[in-house]
C-alpha positions, -999 to 999 in steps of 0.1 A, spaced: 310 -639 81 283 -620 99 269 -588 84 264 -558 107 238 -532 98 250 -499 111 236 -464 106 246 -429 117 222 -400 120 227 -364 130 195 -359 148 200 -323 158 185 -327 192 163 -353 209 154 -336 241 119 -329 228 98 -359 239 77 -360 206 108 -358 184 126 -384 204 96 -408 201 95 -403 163 132 -409 160 131 -441 181 101 -453 162 119 -447 129 151 -464 141 131 -495 152 115 -497 117 150 -497 101 160 -528 121 197 -519 122 221 -536 146 237 -503 157 225 -467 154 251 -440 160 234 -407 168 252 -374 167 241 -340 181 216 -354 205 219 -324 228 209 -345 258 206 -326 290 230 -334 318 203 -354 337 196 -375 306 233 -381 298 245 -390 333 246 -428 325 269 -421 295 292 -397 312 319 -421 322 322 -433 286 324 -398 270 355 -378 264 356 -344 282 344 -325 251 316 -349 243 332 -357 209 330 -395 212 316 -422 233 331 -457 238 308 -486 244 322 -521 250 298 -549 243 288 -577 220 275 -577 184 262 -611 171 279 -628 201 313 -612 191 330 -591 218 338 -557 204 340 -520 211 318 -494 195 331 -458 192 307 -431 180 325 -399 169 312 -364 164 342 -344 152 343 -306 154 334 -285 124 368 -268 127 401 -281 139 398 -316 125 436 -316 119 441 -316 157 411 -338 165 416 -367 140 450 -379 153 433 -384 187 414 -412 172 446 -433 171 439 -438 208 411 -463 199 435 -486 182 453 -492 215 420 -492 235 410 -529 230 424 -561 217 388 -568 205 374 -556 171 366 -519 171 338 -503 151 343 -466 147 315 -445 131 299 -412 133 302 -377 118 338 -368 110 328 -334 95 352 -340 66 347 -326 31 365 -336 -1 363 -300 -15 358 -272 10 348 -248 -18 320 -270 -29 309 -285 4 310 -255 28 280 -248 49 257 -221 36 
């Protein structure tokens, strides 16, 4: 069985050229197979190539392709901070999306104990 190295990173914006260069350089050094980035805050002109694969709210992107010569679909999720109960059932859609293996990752904004994990 093939191992896939996958990482997720909330980059909090990559529109700045210097920050984008540093992030890309760091990602290359990690040598992962897949890097799922959240909160990129790409401008419309930068994201135009991805638009047809994004949902209308920009909460996920679907990318069909190959990993280690295995046809699969990658789904990168950035769930909302509030309203997860309404958002998460929408993810069932991906189970019917493809007969190929599906890799779903990202930031689901879930906490095990809201009293302990709430944002400050």
